[in-house]
Structure formats: structure tokens, C-alpha cells
C-alpha positions as CSV (number, residue, x, y, z in Angstrom):
1,M,61.7,86.3,147.5
2,E,61.3,85.8,143.8
3,P,60.9,88.8,141.5
4,A,57.4,89.4,140.0
5,G,58.6,89.2,136.4
6,P,61.7,88.9,134.3
7,V,64.5,91.3,135.1
8,P,65.0,93.7,132.1
9,R,68.3,93.3,130.4
10,P,70.5,96.4,130.0
11,W,70.2,96.5,126.2
12,D,66.3,96.5,126.5
13,M,66.5,99.7,128.6
14,R,68.8,101.4,126.1
15,T,66.4,100.6,123.2
16,R,63.4,102.0,125.0
17,L,65.4,105.2,125.9
18,L,66.4,105.7,122.2
19,A,62.8,105.3,121.0
20,S,61.6,107.9,123.5
21,L,64.3,110.4,122.3
22,N,63.3,109.8,118.6
23,V,59.6,110.6,119.4
24,M,60.6,113.8,121.2
25,I,62.8,114.9,118.2
26,I,60.1,114.2,115.7
27,G,57.6,116.2,117.8
28,L,59.9,119.2,117.9
29,M,60.4,119.0,114.1
30,V,56.6,119.0,113.4
31,T,56.1,121.9,115.8
32,T,58.8,124.0,114.1
33,L,57.3,123.3,110.6
34,L,53.8,124.3,111.7
35,T,55.1,127.5,113.2
36,A,57.0,128.5,110.0
37,C,54.0,127.8,107.8
38,G,51.5,129.7,109.9
39,P,48.0,128.8,110.8
40,A,45.9,126.7,108.5
41,P,43.8,128.8,106.1
42,R,40.0,129.0,106.7
43,P,37.8,127.2,104.2
44,G,37.4,129.5,101.2
45,A,40.1,131.9,102.3
46,P,43.0,132.8,99.9
47,T,46.2,131.0,100.7
48,G,49.8,132.4,100.7
49,S,51.2,135.7,102.0
50,A,48.9,138.7,101.9
51,A,49.9,141.2,99.2
52,P,50.2,144.9,100.2
53,P,47.3,147.1,99.1
54,R,47.8,148.6,95.6
55,D,47.1,152.1,94.4
56,P,43.8,152.1,92.5
57,A,45.3,154.3,89.8
58,A,48.3,152.0,89.4
59,S,46.0,149.0,89.2
60,A,43.9,150.6,86.5
61,S,47.1,151.4,84.5
62,A,48.5,147.9,84.9
63,S,45.2,146.3,83.8
64,L,45.1,148.6,80.8
65,H,48.6,147.5,79.6
66,A,48.4,143.9,80.7
67,P,49.8,141.8,77.9
68,G,47.6,139.3,76.2
69,K,44.2,140.7,77.3
70,D,41.7,143.0,75.7
71,T,39.3,145.2,77.6
72,A,36.9,142.4,78.0
73,G,39.6,140.2,79.5
74,H,39.8,137.9,76.4
75,P,43.2,136.7,75.1
76,S,44.6,139.0,72.5
77,R,48.0,138.2,70.8
78,D,48.1,141.7,69.2
79,A,47.5,143.6,72.5
80,A,50.7,142.1,74.0
81,T,52.9,143.9,71.5
82,V,51.2,147.1,70.3
83,M,49.6,148.7,73.4
84,P,51.7,151.7,74.6
85,T,53.9,151.1,77.7
86,V,55.0,154.6,78.7
87,A,58.6,154.9,79.6
88,S,59.1,158.7,79.5
89,P,57.1,161.9,79.4
90,D,58.0,162.6,75.8
91,E,57.0,159.1,74.6
92,L,54.2,159.2,72.0
93,V,51.0,157.4,73.2
94,L,48.3,158.3,70.8
95,R,48.2,160.2,67.5
96,W,45.9,160.9,64.6
97,R,46.1,162.7,61.3
98,L,43.8,163.2,58.4
99,T,45.1,163.1,54.8
100,G,43.9,163.2,51.3
101,G,40.8,165.1,49.9
102,L,40.7,167.3,46.9
103,A,43.4,169.6,48.2
104,G,45.8,166.8,49.3
105,R,45.7,167.5,53.0
106,G,48.4,166.2,55.2
107,G,51.3,165.9,52.8
108,P,54.8,164.7,53.7
109,G,56.5,166.7,56.5
110,T,53.3,168.2,57.8
111,L,52.3,168.1,61.4
112,P,49.9,165.5,62.8
113,D,46.5,166.8,63.9
114,F,46.7,165.5,67.4
115,S,49.4,163.9,69.6
116,V,49.2,162.6,73.2
117,Y,52.4,161.9,75.3
118,G,53.3,159.9,78.3
119,D,52.9,162.7,80.8
120,G,49.3,163.5,79.5
121,R,50.3,166.4,77.2
122,A,48.1,166.7,74.1
123,I,49.5,168.9,71.4
124,V,47.3,170.1,68.5
125,P,47.7,172.8,65.8
126,D,45.9,176.1,66.6
127,T,45.1,177.6,63.2
128,A,41.9,178.0,61.3
129,A,43.6,176.6,58.2
130,G,44.5,173.4,59.9
131,P,48.1,172.0,60.4
132,E,49.3,173.5,57.1
133,P,50.1,177.2,57.2
134,G,51.0,179.4,54.3
135,P,54.6,179.4,52.9
136,G,57.2,180.8,55.2
137,T,55.0,180.7,58.4
138,A,55.1,178.3,61.2
139,T,52.1,176.5,62.7
140,I,51.0,177.7,66.1
141,L,50.5,174.8,68.5
142,R,48.3,174.5,71.6
143,E,49.1,172.3,74.6
144,Y,46.5,170.5,76.7
145,R,47.3,168.3,79.6
146,L,45.1,165.5,80.7
147,T,44.9,164.1,84.3
148,P,46.3,160.6,84.7
149,A,42.8,159.2,85.2
150,A,41.6,160.9,82.0
151,V,44.6,159.4,80.1
152,R,43.7,155.9,81.3
153,R,40.1,156.3,80.2
154,L,41.2,157.6,76.8
155,L,43.5,154.7,76.2
156,A,40.9,152.2,77.5
157,D,38.3,153.7,75.0
158,A,40.9,153.5,72.2
159,Q,41.5,149.8,72.9
160,A,37.7,149.2,73.1
161,A,37.5,150.7,69.6
162,G,39.9,148.1,68.3
163,L,42.9,150.5,67.9
164,H,45.3,148.2,69.6
165,R,45.2,146.0,66.5
166,P,46.8,147.4,63.3
167,R,44.4,147.3,60.3
168,T,43.5,149.1,57.1
169,V,40.0,149.7,55.8
170,E,39.9,150.7,52.1
171,Q,37.0,152.0,50.1
172,P,37.7,151.1,46.4
173,G,36.2,153.4,43.9
174,V,35.8,156.4,46.3
175,A,37.8,159.3,44.8
176,D,39.2,162.2,46.8
177,A,38.2,160.7,50.1
178,F,39.9,161.5,53.4
179,T,42.0,158.9,55.1
180,L,42.1,158.8,58.9
181,E,45.3,157.4,60.4
182,I,45.3,156.7,64.1
183,T,48.4,155.4,65.9
184,L,48.1,153.7,69.3
185,G,51.5,152.5,70.6
186,S,52.9,150.7,67.7
187,A,49.6,149.8,66.1
188,R,48.5,152.0,63.1
189,T,44.9,152.0,61.8
190,R,44.1,153.5,58.4
191,I,40.5,154.0,57.4
192,V,39.0,155.7,54.4
193,V,36.3,157.9,55.9
194,A,33.6,157.2,53.4
195,G,30.7,154.7,53.1
196,P,31.0,152.0,55.7
197,G,34.1,153.7,57.1
198,E,31.8,156.4,58.5
199,T,30.4,154.0,61.1
200,D,33.6,152.2,62.0
201,P,34.1,152.1,65.8
202,A,37.5,153.8,65.4
203,V,36.0,156.7,63.4
204,R,33.3,157.1,66.1
205,F,36.0,157.1,68.8
206,W,38.0,159.7,66.8
207,R,34.9,162.0,66.5
208,E,33.8,161.6,70.1
209,R,37.0,161.4,72.1
210,L,39.9,163.0,70.1
211,N,38.7,166.6,69.9
212,A,40.8,168.3,72.6
213,G,38.7,171.4,72.4
214,G,35.7,169.4,73.7
215,W,37.4,167.8,76.7
216,A,35.8,168.5,80.1
217,R,37.7,170.9,82.3
218,R,37.8,168.4,85.1
219,D,39.8,166.0,82.9
220,Q,42.5,168.6,82.3
221,A,45.4,169.1,84.8
222,V,46.2,172.6,83.6
223,V,44.6,175.4,81.5
224,V,45.3,175.1,77.8
225,H,48.2,177.3,76.7
226,P,50.6,177.8,73.7
227,Y,53.1,175.0,73.2
228,E,56.7,176.1,73.8
229,V,58.7,175.0,70.8
230,T,62.2,173.9,71.6
231,R,63.2,172.7,68.1
232,L,62.2,173.9,64.6
233,A,62.7,172.1,61.3
234,V,63.4,174.4,58.4
235,L,62.3,172.7,55.1
236,A,64.0,174.5,52.2
237,A,63.5,174.1,48.5
238,E,65.5,175.9,45.8
239,A,63.6,178.7,44.1
240,G,64.1,181.2,41.3
241,T,65.5,184.7,41.9
242,A,63.5,186.6,39.3
243,D,61.6,188.7,42.0
244,R,64.6,190.3,43.7
245,E,62.4,192.5,45.8
246,R,61.4,189.5,47.8
247,L,65.0,188.3,48.3
248,A,66.4,188.4,51.9
249,S,69.6,187.1,53.4
250,W,69.2,183.9,55.4
251,P,70.6,184.7,58.9
252,L,71.0,181.2,60.3
253,A,72.9,178.0,59.5
254,P,73.1,177.3,55.7
255,V,70.1,175.4,54.5
256,G,71.7,173.9,51.4
257,A,73.4,171.2,53.4
258,G,70.2,169.9,54.9
259,A,69.0,166.3,54.8
260,P,66.5,165.4,52.0
261,V,63.0,165.1,53.6
262,A,59.6,165.4,52.0
263,G,61.0,166.8,48.8
264,A,63.0,169.5,50.6
265,L,66.2,170.0,52.5
266,C,65.7,169.8,56.2
267,T,67.7,171.5,58.9
268,V,67.0,171.4,62.6
269,I,67.1,174.7,64.5
270,S,67.6,174.4,68.3
271,G,68.8,176.3,71.3
272,R,69.3,180.0,71.1
273,D,68.4,180.1,67.4
274,V,64.8,179.0,68.0
275,P,63.5,182.4,69.1
276,R,65.2,184.0,66.1
277,A,63.8,181.5,63.6
278,S,60.3,181.9,65.2
279,R,60.5,185.6,64.7
280,L,61.5,185.1,61.1
281,S,58.5,182.8,60.5
282,R,56.1,185.5,61.9
283,T,57.5,188.6,60.4
284,A,58.8,187.6,56.9
285,R,56.6,188.7,54.0
286,P,54.7,185.9,52.2
287,G,56.6,184.6,49.3
288,T,60.0,185.7,50.6
289,R,63.0,184.0,49.0
290,W,66.0,183.5,51.2
291,L,69.6,183.7,50.0
292,S,71.9,181.1,51.6
293,E,75.4,180.6,50.3
294,G,74.5,182.3,47.0
295,K,71.3,180.3,46.3
296,A,67.7,181.3,46.7
297,Y,65.3,179.1,48.7
298,S,61.7,179.1,49.7
299,V,61.5,177.8,53.3
300,R,58.8,176.3,55.5
301,F,59.1,176.4,59.3
302,R,57.9,173.3,60.9
303,P,57.7,173.1,64.8
304,M,59.1,169.8,66.1
305,L,57.1,167.7,68.6
306,P,58.4,166.2,71.8
307,D,59.1,162.8,70.2
308,E,61.0,164.4,67.3
309,R,64.7,165.1,67.5
310,T,66.0,164.8,63.9
311,C,64.9,165.4,60.3
312,A,64.3,161.6,60.0
313,D,61.8,161.9,62.8
314,V,59.9,164.6,60.9
315,E,59.8,162.4,57.8
316,R,58.5,159.4,59.9
317,T,55.8,161.5,61.6
């Protein structure tokens, strides 16, 4: 009996077997790739791996300090370099001081009027006379502490007022005017508070938001209390010895070897000498002249702030 068709040759059977194996291998590879990539996304759904949920407070802080954006989300070359990025509790975030006027307020070496730090502390002078006490006495400081949320709102409002971009607003021809200086991160804004300067957004922000005594209690993490001074700068200037009744022996390290700062010789007092120097500043009679290594000096006690370590820091502040 004759076969129904041609008898397949051996090499034809081998070719068909190899083709079947190739199809199986390709199918396995496709299945493996689909499993690794996961299911196809639904139309309109975000692609990629889902990010873990973020802390709302961290998100707010990150958006505040995001480089290259202002509060409206617009590109800002200045914001990328001058907005504060807090690295430590003692790092300065926001500061203001008022200088000038008829009496020459805020001279070299004086304390700023207001300083906010990375941990929310706000340190301000607590004296009716402002940050410049009488000769031989030290300024008393008060410490506030804002909640993290209140700090973020404060910095956001500062940026909205344009303080993340350094600028100067002069008022030519205005004599004896006050100059407001606000520092936000590395950006410094100087505005003469007169004429158009009165309505500047930065001046409005200063008046409305940078008065620590007017802060809501809910925005404060702790009750306001005296600032604990850990370092004092002694600013000494040579003085005459005609009034010997006012001479007293200086009991601490010699002041004559101090660093020149703000027209005086600066010495930093720290450690166990701080309480002693603080007592001297409170109990010495006004106008006392201090004898140190045979010379008479008038001295000014200047509390040092958390971001100040040296006399050079006092001069910069």
C-alpha cells in the first residue's frame, strides 16, 4: 500500500522541533518581563512605584525651602541661594535691627532687636530703653520659642514679603531717619523707614509679624522666660583716672589684650566666669572705672547670642 503523502525527512522533523522550542522560550521571557514590571497602569493613573506617605510638616518645610521657587511657585534664582536651610538649633534663621535716628540707635557692637534660630527660639532684648543699656550694665534678654508650624508660617510670610531677595531701599534727602535691616538666611534687606518705605511689604511684615510680645500663645511651644546667657563679651575702652572714687579692681581676665571691635577691646567671658561677670554688670555703680594691669577702663557687658562664639561674631552681628 502506498503512503498518503511524502515521508518527512529526518532533518525536517528536527527543524520543526527547534522552532517549537524557540516559541516556548520566547513565551517564557515575555511572561517573566510582564511579572517584573507589574500590571499595566489604569488610564490616568500615575506610573512608577508608589512613594511612601510623607509627614505634612516635613512637606511644608520642604516646599518652603525648595530651591528655585517662590511662594507662588514661580522660578526664583535668588531663592535657591538665600533662603535659610536649618542645619543646627543655634543657626540663625531670621533677624532684624533698627539703626539710626537722632540718637544714633544700634551702633557697632550692640545687640540685634530680634533673632530667630533653627529650633524656634526667638531672643529679644527686655528693657524699656531698647537694646542699648547704660554704661557698665548688661542687656536682659527674653527667650520665646515658636512651634515648628509657627516657624514655617513665619518664614513663608517673610518670603512672601520679598525678604528672600537682598535689596536696599534708600530715601535720599531724609535726615535722621531710621533704617530697618532684616536678615533672612543670607539675604539682607535694608529699608529707610520714611516716605514710601513706610508702605513697603517688608516693613508691613516687620510691624505685623516680628513683634514677639504680640504672638499668639498657641504658636509658642513654651512660656516666655529669661534667656540664659552662656557667653558675655566685655567691650572695654581706656578711660581717665581722675575720679578715683569710682575706680575698682577688675577681677577677671585682663581686658587690655582684647580684640579691637566696635571701637573697643573685646574679651569673651565663658564658663564659670559668666555668673561672676553678670553680677558685676548688675551691681557695679554707674560710671565705674575698672583697673586692669595698671590701666583704667570703662566696660560694657554685651550678652552673646547662640550664633556668636567670638568677638568677630559680635562685630559682624
